[in-house]
C-alpha positions in Angstrom: 19.4 19.2 12.4 16.6 16.9 11.3 16.9 14.9 8.2 15.2 16.0 4.9 12.9 13.5 3.5 11.2 13.3 0.1 7.8 11.6 0.1 6.3 10.7 -3.3 2.7 10.3 -3.6 2.3 12.5 -0.6 -1.3 13.6 -1.5 -2.5 10.1 -1.2 -4.2 8.3 1.8 -0.9 6.8 3.1 1.3 9.7 1.9 -0.8 12.2 3.9 -0.6 10.2 7.1 3.2 9.7 6.5 3.7 13.4 6.1 1.8 14.1 9.4 3.9 11.6 11.1 7.2 12.9 9.8 6.4 16.6 10.5 5.2 15.6 14.0 8.6 14.0 14.6 10.6 17.0 13.4 11.6 15.9 9.9 11.8 18.4 7.0 9.5 17.0 4.3 9.2 17.6 0.6 6.3 16.1 -1.2 6.2 15.1 -4.8 2.9 14.3 -6.6 1.0 15.0 -9.7 -1.7 16.9 -7.8 -1.7 20.2 -5.8 -2.5 19.9 -2.0 -2.5 23.3 -0.4 -3.6 21.9 3.0 -0.3 19.8 3.1 1.8 23.0 2.3 0.1 24.7 5.3 1.1 21.8 7.4 4.7 22.5 6.6 5.4 20.3 3.6 7.4 21.6 0.7 5.1 20.8 -2.2 6.3 19.9 -5.6 4.0 19.1 -8.5 5.6 16.5 -10.8 5.6 12.8 -11.7 8.3 10.5 -10.8 8.0 9.0 -14.3 10.0 12.2 -15.3 13.7 11.6 -14.5 14.6 15.2 -14.6 11.8 15.9 -12.1 13.2 13.1 -9.9 16.5 14.9 -9.8 15.0 18.1 -8.9 13.0 16.5 -6.1 15.9 14.5 -4.8 18.4 17.4 -4.7 19.3 18.2 -1.1 17.5 15.3 0.4 18.8 12.8 2.9 16.1 10.1 2.3 13.4 9.1 0.0 10.1 7.3 0.9 8.5 6.2 -2.3 4.7 5.6 -1.8 3.6 6.7 -5.3 2.2 4.0 -7.5 -0.4 3.0 -9.9 -2.7 0.7 -8.1 -5.7 -1.4 -9.6 -6.6 -4.7 -11.0 -7.2 -3.7 -14.6 -5.3 -1.7 -17.3 -2.5 -1.9 -19.8 0.7 -3.5 -18.8 2.7 -0.7 -20.3 1.1 2.0 -18.0 1.7 -0.2 -14.8 5.3 -0.7 -15.9 6.0 3.0 -16.5 4.7 4.0 -13.2 5.6 1.3 -10.8 8.9 0.1 -12.4 10.1 3.1 -14.3 9.4 5.8 -11.7 11.2 3.6 -9.1 14.2 3.3 -11.2 14.3 7.0 -11.8 14.3 7.6 -8.0 17.0 5.1 -7.4 19.2 6.7 -10.1 18.6 10.2 -8.6 19.5 8.8 -5.1 22.7 7.5 -6.5 23.5 10.8 -8.4 22.9 12.9 -5.3 24.5 10.4 -2.7 21.3 10.1 -0.8 21.6 7.5 2.0 18.2 6.0 2.6 15.3 4.7 0.5 12.1 3.1 1.7 9.7 1.7 -0.8 6.0 1.1 -0.3 5.2 -2.3 -1.8 2.3 -4.7 -1.3 1.7 -8.1 0.1 0.2 -9.0 -3.3 3.8 -9.3 -4.7 3.7 -12.9 -3.2 0.1 -13.6 -4.2 -0.9 -16.1 -7.0 -4.5 -16.6 -5.9 -3.9 -19.4 -3.4 -4.3 -19.1 0.3 -1.5 -17.4 2.3 -1.7 -18.4 6.0 0.6 -16.7 8.4 3.4 -16.5 5.8 6.6 -14.5 6.4 9.0 -12.7 4.0 10.7 -16.0 2.9 7.6 -16.7 0.7 8.7 -16.5 -2.8 7.5 -14.4 -5.7 4.9 -16.3 -7.8 5.5 -17.8 -11.2 2.1 -16.5 -12.4 0.3 -13.1 -11.8 -3.5 -12.4 -11.8 -3.0 -8.7 -12.7 -0.2 -6.3 -13.6 -0.2 -4.3 -10.4 1.4 -7.1 -8.2 3.7 -8.1 -10.9 5.2 -4.6 -11.5 5.4 -3.9 -7.7 7.3 -7.1 -7.4 9.7 -6.1 -10.0 10.2 -2.7 -8.5 10.6 -4.2 -5.0 13.4 -6.5 -6.1 15.2 -3.6 -7.8 15.0 -1.5 -4.5 16.3 -4.4 -2.4 19.1 -5.1 -4.9 20.1 -1.5 -4.6 20.9 -1.7 -1.0 24.7 -1.4 -0.3 26.5 -1.4 3.1 28.6 1.5 2.0 26.0 3.4 -0.2 22.3 3.5 -0.3 20.4 1.7 2.5 17.0 0.4 1.2 14.1 -1.6 2.4 10.5 -2.5 1.2 7.4 -2.4 3.3 4.3 -4.4 2.4 1.2 -2.8 4.3 -2.0 -4.8 3.7 -5.4 -3.3 3.2 -4.8 0.1 4.6 -7.9 1.6 6.3 -8.8 4.5 8.5 -10.8 7.8 8.4 -10.3 9.6 5.1 -9.7 6.3 3.0 -10.7 7.3 -0.6 -10.5 3.7 -2.0 -11.2 0.5 -0.1 -14.0 1.5 2.4 -15.9 3.9 0.0 -15.8 1.2 -2.7 -17.4 -1.4 -0.3 -20.0 1.1 0.8 -20.9 2.0 -2.7 -21.2 -1.6 -3.9 -23.6 -2.3 -0.9 -25.8 0.8 -1.6 -26.1 -0.1 -5.3 -27.0 -3.7 -4.5 -23.8 -5.1 -6.2 -22.1 -6.5 -3.1 -22.0 -10.3 -2.6 -20.1 -12.4 -0.1 -17.5 -14.5 -2.0 -17.1 -18.0 -0.4 -18.3 -18.6 3.2 -16.6 -15.2 4.3 -14.6 -17.1 7.1 -11.3 -16.7 5.4 -8.8 -14.8 7.5 -7.4 -11.6 6.2 -5.1 -8.9 7.6 -5.5 -5.2 7.6 -3.4 -2.1 8.8 -4.6 1.1 10.2 -3.1 4.0 8.1 -1.5 5.6 11.1 0.3 2.4 12.0 1.4 2.0 8.4 2.8 5.5 8.6 4.6 4.8 11.8 6.1 1.6 10.2 7.5 3.8 7.4 9.0 6.3 9.8 10.7 3.5 11.8 12.0 1.9 8.6 13.2 5.4 7.6 15.1 5.8 10.9 16.8 2.4 10.5 17.9 3.2 7.0 19.2 6.6 8.0 21.2 4.9 10.8 22.6 2.4 8.3 21.3 -0.6 10.2 22.4 -3.4 8.0 20.4 -5.9 10.1 17.2 -4.0 8.8 18.4 -2.9 5.4 18.1 -4.9 2.1 14.9 -6.6 3.4 11.1 -6.6 2.8 8.6 -6.4 5.7 4.9 -7.4 5.9 3.0 -4.7 7.9 -0.3 -5.4 9.5 -2.5 -4.7 12.6 -1.2 -7.9 14.0 -4.5 -9.7 14.3 -6.3 -11.4 11.4 -10.0 -11.0 11.0 -12.6 -13.1 9.1 -13.0 -11.3 5.7 -16.8 -11.0 5.9 -16.8 -9.9 9.5 -14.5 -7.0 8.4 -16.8 -6.1 5.6 -19.8 -6.1 8.0 -17.9 -3.8 10.3 -17.3 -1.4 7.6 -20.9 -1.5 6.4 -22.3 -1.1 9.9 -20.0 1.8 10.5 -21.8 3.5 7.6 -25.2 2.6 9.0 -25.8 -0.2 6.2 -27.0 -3.7 6.6 -24.7 -6.2 5.0 -26.3 -8.2 2.1 -27.1 -11.9 2.7 -26.6 -13.2 -0.7 -23.3 -14.8 -1.7 -21.4 -16.7 -4.3 -19.0 -19.5 -4.1 -15.3 -18.7 -4.6 -15.0 -21.1 -7.5 -17.9 -19.4 -9.3 -16.6 -15.9 -8.8 -13.2 -16.8 -9.9 -14.6 -18.4 -13.1 -16.7 -15.4 -13.7 -13.8 -13.1 -13.2 -11.7 -15.1 -15.8 -14.6 -15.0 -18.2 -15.1 -11.2 -17.9 -11.4 -10.7 -18.2 -11.3 -12.5 -21.5 -14.4 -10.6 -22.9 -13.1 -7.2 -21.8 -9.6 -8.0 -23.2 -11.2 -9.2 -26.6 -13.5 -6.3 -26.9 -10.7 -3.8 -25.7 -13.0 -2.4 -23.0 -10.9 -0.1 -20.7 -13.1 0.0 -17.7 -12.6 -2.4 -14.9 -14.8 -5.6 -15.1 -17.2 -6.0 -12.2 -15.3 -9.1 -11.2 -11.8 -10.3 -11.9 -9.8 -13.3 -10.8 -7.7 -11.2 -8.5 -10.6 -9.6 -6.8 -12.4 -13.0 -6.3 -9.2 -14.5 -4.8 -8.6 -11.5 -2.5 -12.2 -11.9 -1.3 -12.4 -15.7 -1.2 -9.1 -17.0 0.2 -7.0 -16.4 3.4 -4.2 -13.9 3.3 -2.6 -13.1 6.5 1.0 -12.6 7.6 3.8 -13.1 10.1 5.1 -9.7 11.1 7.7 -10.9 13.5 10.6 -9.4 11.2 9.1 -6.0 11.3 8.7 -6.2 15.1 12.3 -7.4 15.6 14.2 -5.4 13.0 12.1 -2.2 12.8 10.7 -2.0 16.3 7.1 -2.1 14.8 4.2 -2.5 17.3 0.9 -3.4 15.7 -2.5 -1.9 16.5 -4.1 -2.6 19.8 -7.2 -0.5 19.8 -9.1 -1.7 16.6 -12.4 -1.1 18.2 -11.7 2.5 18.9 -10.3 3.0 15.5 -13.3 1.3 13.9 -15.6 3.7 15.9 -13.8 6.6 14.2 -15.1 5.5 10.8 -18.8 6.2 11.9 -17.7 9.5 13.6 -14.6 11.0 11.9 -14.6 13.9 14.4 -13.1 11.3 17.0 -10.0 10.9 14.8 -9.6 14.7 14.8 -10.3 15.1 18.6 -13.5 17.0 18.0 
């Protein structure tokens, strides 16, 4: 009989792709999220409307499961520390306690490469890169705390855990990254930061989902060569940041703007705006922050050898075809 898997955040971009992948491979899937997603239910997912910040809801969701894949998180570069800690750290702890209570054997955590990012360039780094001593926003800080707790919970005779760090997830249906770039271009607010030649990594959502399924199988198989570790997950081929942004814009029929700003200026403006917004207690996100400036202006690409060797992950080989789907979503659906 196939294993039963709880997927938190199953209504999100990655969560949906992951559920499709798991159902396709014969797993029984239970989804937990704050929203309601009838289309996922019709696909065969057992849907539960609840938040992982509720410890009793975590018990209910985990009861009868063989494994947990925790993709739910509070993302973003702005907001109160308490809220990020509650969602990213507190919910993870709740799920780990429920796993222990119900003797669940496998736990896969969706982390982020930003847990190692302090604003400086990251060129082909692997998982030996340390956590930074300073943070540019609360999201990576709280994800790093949660990741460390997940990895510490790994035990050869108990729960097998690992953490995946997918970078800049993209694909048809992306509700965040691609629409945001397109909207900024259309509104005339998009600027190149730096010279645009800084290399970055991305990962297609379907490959990110496959990586999670592979990690799940290693944890269910109690593979201690794979358990207790973090893994960078990417398409395997870095691309110049502005080339990637131009690709996204052209897929939407837009011409990339020619105006730019130096990385140093963008970073300084971001710091100034953060100070102003904090002083005035403005809750909306500033138009520029230090974290965003650094993500756009410096290199961040990764060595995925460990994911290949320990999880059997194979990166994307048909990027051009997948990019074409952005301009014609029907291609992704076989229409």
